[in-house]
C-alpha positions as CSV (number, residue, x, y, z in Angstrom):
1,M,3.4,18.0,10.6
2,P,-0.2,16.9,9.6
3,N,-2.4,15.6,12.4
4,I,-2.0,11.9,11.8
5,T,-3.1,10.7,15.2
6,P,-2.9,6.9,15.7
7,E,-5.9,5.0,17.0
8,Y,-6.4,1.3,17.5
9,A,-9.2,-1.2,16.7
10,T,-9.5,-5.0,16.8
11,V,-10.6,-6.6,13.5
12,D,-11.2,-10.4,13.5
13,G,-9.0,-10.7,16.6
14,V,-6.1,-8.7,15.2
15,R,-5.2,-5.3,16.7
16,I,-4.6,-2.7,14.0
17,R,-3.4,0.8,14.1
18,Y,-5.1,3.4,12.0
19,A,-5.6,7.2,11.7
20,D,-8.8,9.1,11.1
21,S,-8.8,12.6,9.6
22,S,-12.3,13.2,10.8
23,S,-12.8,15.4,7.8
24,T,-16.0,15.6,5.8
25,G,-16.8,13.8,2.5
26,P,-16.8,10.2,1.4
27,D,-14.7,7.7,3.3
28,A,-11.3,6.8,1.8
29,V,-9.0,4.1,3.0
30,L,-5.2,4.6,2.6
31,I,-3.2,1.4,3.0
32,A,0.3,2.1,4.4
33,P,3.2,1.1,2.1
34,W,6.2,-1.1,3.1
35,P,8.6,-0.6,4.9
36,E,6.8,2.5,6.1
37,S,3.6,3.1,8.0
38,I,0.5,5.4,8.1
39,Y,2.9,8.3,8.5
40,A,4.0,7.8,4.9
41,Y,1.0,9.9,4.0
42,E,2.1,13.0,6.0
43,Q,2.9,15.0,2.9
44,V,-0.5,14.3,1.2
45,W,-2.7,14.1,4.3
46,D,-4.0,17.7,4.4
47,E,-4.6,17.9,0.6
48,L,-6.5,14.5,0.5
49,A,-8.4,15.4,3.7
50,A,-9.9,18.3,1.8
51,H,-11.7,15.8,-0.4
52,A,-12.6,12.9,1.9
53,R,-12.6,11.5,5.3
54,L,-9.3,9.6,5.4
55,I,-8.7,6.3,7.2
56,A,-5.1,5.3,7.0
57,I,-4.4,1.7,8.0
58,D,-1.3,-0.3,8.9
59,L,-2.1,-3.8,7.7
60,P,-1.4,-6.7,10.1
61,G,2.4,-7.2,10.5
62,Y,3.2,-3.7,9.1
63,G,3.6,-0.4,10.9
64,G,2.0,-0.4,14.3
65,S,-0.4,-3.3,13.7
66,Q,-0.3,-6.7,15.3
67,L,1.3,-9.5,13.2
68,S,-0.9,-12.3,11.9
69,E,1.1,-15.0,10.1
70,A,-2.1,-16.2,8.5
71,L,-2.5,-12.9,6.7
72,Q,0.9,-12.6,5.1
73,S,-0.3,-13.0,1.5
74,P,-2.0,-10.7,-0.9
75,R,-5.2,-12.7,-1.1
76,A,-5.6,-13.1,2.7
77,M,-4.8,-9.4,3.2
78,G,-7.4,-8.5,0.6
79,G,-10.0,-10.4,2.7
80,F,-8.8,-8.6,5.8
81,I,-9.2,-5.2,4.2
82,L,-12.9,-6.0,3.6
83,Q,-13.3,-7.0,7.2
84,A,-11.6,-3.8,8.4
85,V,-13.9,-1.7,6.2
86,E,-16.9,-3.3,7.8
87,A,-15.5,-3.2,11.4
88,L,-14.6,0.5,11.1
89,G,-18.1,1.2,9.8
90,L,-17.0,2.7,6.5
91,N,-19.5,3.3,3.7
92,K,-18.2,2.1,0.3
93,P,-14.9,3.9,0.6
94,H,-12.4,4.9,-2.0
95,I,-9.2,2.9,-1.5
96,V,-5.6,3.9,-2.1
97,G,-3.1,1.0,-2.0
98,P,0.4,1.7,-3.2
99,D,3.2,-0.8,-2.9
100,I,2.0,-4.0,-1.1
101,G,-1.5,-2.4,-1.1
102,T,-1.7,-2.9,-4.8
103,S,-2.3,-6.7,-4.9
104,A,-4.2,-6.7,-1.6
105,A,-6.7,-4.0,-2.7
106,L,-7.2,-5.7,-6.0
107,F,-7.9,-9.1,-4.4
108,A,-10.4,-7.3,-2.1
109,A,-12.1,-5.7,-5.1
110,A,-12.3,-9.0,-7.0
111,Q,-13.8,-10.7,-3.9
112,K,-16.5,-8.0,-3.4
113,S,-17.4,-6.0,-6.5
114,D,-19.2,-3.3,-4.7
115,A,-16.8,-2.8,-1.8
116,F,-15.2,0.4,-3.1
117,R,-16.2,3.6,-4.9
118,S,-12.8,3.7,-6.6
119,I,-9.3,2.3,-6.4
120,V,-5.9,3.8,-6.7
121,V,-2.9,1.4,-6.8
122,G,0.6,1.3,-8.2
123,A,4.3,0.7,-7.3
124,G,3.4,-2.9,-6.3
125,G,4.1,-6.2,-7.9
126,A,1.4,-7.3,-10.4
127,S,2.9,-8.8,-13.5
128,V,3.0,-12.4,-14.4
129,P,5.6,-13.7,-14.5
130,V,6.8,-11.6,-11.5
131,N,8.7,-8.6,-12.6
132,V,10.4,-6.8,-9.8
133,T,14.0,-5.8,-9.6
134,G,16.8,-4.8,-7.2
135,V,16.4,-5.5,-3.5
136,L,12.7,-6.3,-3.9
137,K,13.6,-9.1,-6.3
138,S,16.1,-10.5,-3.8
139,W,13.4,-10.4,-1.0
140,V,10.8,-12.2,-3.2
141,E,13.3,-14.9,-4.0
142,E,15.0,-15.2,-0.6
143,P,14.9,-18.9,0.4
144,D,15.5,-18.2,4.1
145,P,13.6,-15.0,5.3
146,D,14.6,-15.9,8.9
147,K,18.1,-14.6,8.0
148,Y,16.5,-11.1,8.3
149,R,15.1,-11.8,11.8
150,N,18.0,-10.2,13.6
151,V,18.8,-7.5,11.0
152,D,18.8,-4.0,12.4
153,P,15.5,-2.5,11.0
154,A,17.2,0.9,10.9
155,K,19.4,-0.4,8.1
156,I,16.4,-1.5,6.1
157,V,14.4,1.7,6.6
158,D,17.4,4.0,6.0
159,A,18.3,2.1,2.8
160,A,14.7,2.6,1.6
161,L,14.5,6.2,2.6
162,S,17.9,6.9,0.9
163,T,16.1,6.3,-2.5
164,V,13.5,9.0,-1.8
165,K,14.8,12.0,-3.7
166,G,14.2,15.5,-2.3
167,F,12.5,14.5,0.9
168,T,13.6,13.5,4.4
169,P,10.9,12.4,6.8
170,S,10.7,13.8,10.3
171,A,12.6,12.0,13.0
172,Q,9.3,10.9,14.5
173,T,8.2,9.3,11.2
174,R,11.6,7.7,10.6
175,N,11.6,6.3,14.2
176,D,8.1,4.9,13.7
177,Y,9.2,3.1,10.6
178,V,12.2,1.6,12.5
179,A,10.1,0.5,15.5
180,S,7.5,-1.0,13.1
181,Y,9.9,-3.7,11.8
182,G,12.0,-4.6,14.8
183,D,11.8,-7.8,16.8
184,G,11.7,-10.0,13.7
185,R,8.8,-8.2,12.2
186,F,10.7,-7.4,9.0
187,A,11.4,-11.1,8.4
188,E,7.7,-11.9,8.8
189,S,6.7,-9.0,6.5
190,L,8.9,-10.5,3.8
191,K,6.5,-13.5,3.6
192,F,3.9,-11.3,1.9
193,V,6.0,-10.5,-1.2
194,Q,7.3,-14.1,-1.3
195,Q,3.7,-15.1,-2.2
196,Y,3.9,-13.2,-5.4
197,P,5.0,-16.1,-7.6
198,D,1.9,-18.2,-6.4
199,Q,-0.7,-15.5,-6.0
200,L,-0.1,-12.9,-8.7
201,P,-1.1,-15.5,-11.3
202,Q,-4.3,-16.0,-9.3
203,L,-4.9,-12.3,-9.2
204,A,-4.3,-11.9,-13.0
205,E,-7.2,-14.3,-13.7
206,L,-9.5,-12.0,-11.6
207,L,-8.5,-8.7,-13.0
208,P,-10.9,-8.7,-16.0
209,G,-13.8,-9.1,-13.6
210,I,-13.0,-6.0,-11.6
211,T,-15.7,-3.4,-12.3
212,T,-14.6,-0.7,-9.8
213,P,-12.8,2.3,-11.5
214,V,-9.0,1.8,-11.1
215,R,-6.3,4.3,-11.5
216,V,-2.6,3.1,-11.4
217,I,-0.1,5.7,-10.3
218,A,3.6,5.0,-10.5
219,G,6.9,6.9,-10.5
220,E,8.4,6.9,-14.0
221,N,11.8,6.1,-12.5
222,D,10.7,3.3,-10.1
223,E,13.8,1.1,-9.7
224,V,12.2,-1.9,-8.0
225,V,8.8,-2.1,-9.6
226,P,9.2,-1.6,-13.4
227,A,6.5,0.1,-15.4
228,D,5.5,-3.3,-16.9
229,N,3.5,-3.9,-13.7
230,A,1.3,-0.9,-14.3
231,H,0.8,-1.7,-17.9
232,F,-0.1,-5.3,-16.9
233,L,-2.9,-4.1,-14.8
234,V,-4.4,-1.5,-17.2
235,D,-4.3,-4.1,-20.0
236,R,-6.5,-6.4,-18.0
237,I,-8.8,-4.2,-15.8
238,P,-11.7,-2.7,-17.9
239,G,-11.8,1.1,-17.9
240,S,-8.6,1.5,-15.9
241,R,-5.9,4.0,-16.6
242,V,-2.2,4.6,-15.7
243,D,-0.4,7.8,-14.8
244,F,3.4,7.9,-14.5
245,I,4.7,10.8,-12.3
246,K,7.7,12.5,-14.0
247,D,11.0,12.4,-12.1
248,A,9.6,10.2,-9.3
249,G,10.9,6.9,-8.1
250,H,9.2,4.1,-6.1
251,F,8.0,6.4,-3.3
252,S,6.1,8.8,-5.5
253,W,3.7,9.8,-2.7
254,E,6.7,11.3,-0.9
255,E,8.9,12.4,-3.8
256,K,6.1,14.2,-5.6
257,P,3.3,14.6,-3.1
258,R,1.5,17.4,-4.9
259,E,1.3,15.4,-8.1
260,Y,0.4,12.2,-6.3
261,A,-2.4,13.9,-4.3
262,R,-3.7,15.7,-7.3
263,L,-4.1,12.4,-9.2
264,V,-5.8,10.7,-6.3
265,A,-8.1,13.6,-5.6
266,D,-9.0,13.9,-9.3
267,W,-10.0,10.2,-9.3
268,W,-12.1,10.6,-6.2
269,E,-13.9,13.7,-7.7
270,T,-14.5,11.8,-10.9
271,H,-15.9,8.7,-9.2
């Protein structure tokens, strides 16, 4: 298993968990996807660490980071990412933000045009009107997120992992995911995607002003975030491009780690 060793820091009063590859090269922030954690990158860690110093971050309320109710929205989380970059002393890093990281990273880039060297996003809601399907659609539209407060997080995590074809995470990783969303934390994390109907239209207005190079990576068979979301972004962000990974679903970084890492590293080397 790659050496993803958790560390902790306090950013604007919120304790976050992160991992530092301590490798050489430019800084690169990896935002952990949901309902996973920094360990979601275990299959691409070594490959990406050959190109940059990796800083994987659990956003507040996700993974092993402290919950902050005030940050459970894409726009607020984008602002927090900028604070984390500064607090951790990073120098204009690349940023990789799949899943919930998509909207948060793009809000951050729109807020501060020179914050990042490059951006890789994908597999996250972006379209207006909101276009997500399956269980994600039900979570976005759930009128009472508190009904999930007492749900066994193992059921949520195992249901998500069951869709990852050809890969089973280590017991340590799976247990970390489960621990990350217990004690009502999954119900709180739902509130982020429930802001999509209000905040994705706000983000859409900002996309044409993003000047950082953006690559969108998505699995061609994503069953919860349709391809329209990727096309929506590249149609509006100047100079951006999209790459669909063949035979991959939502969790392409785990289903097709070599392809995912190659596309990310290529973007870093180009920018």
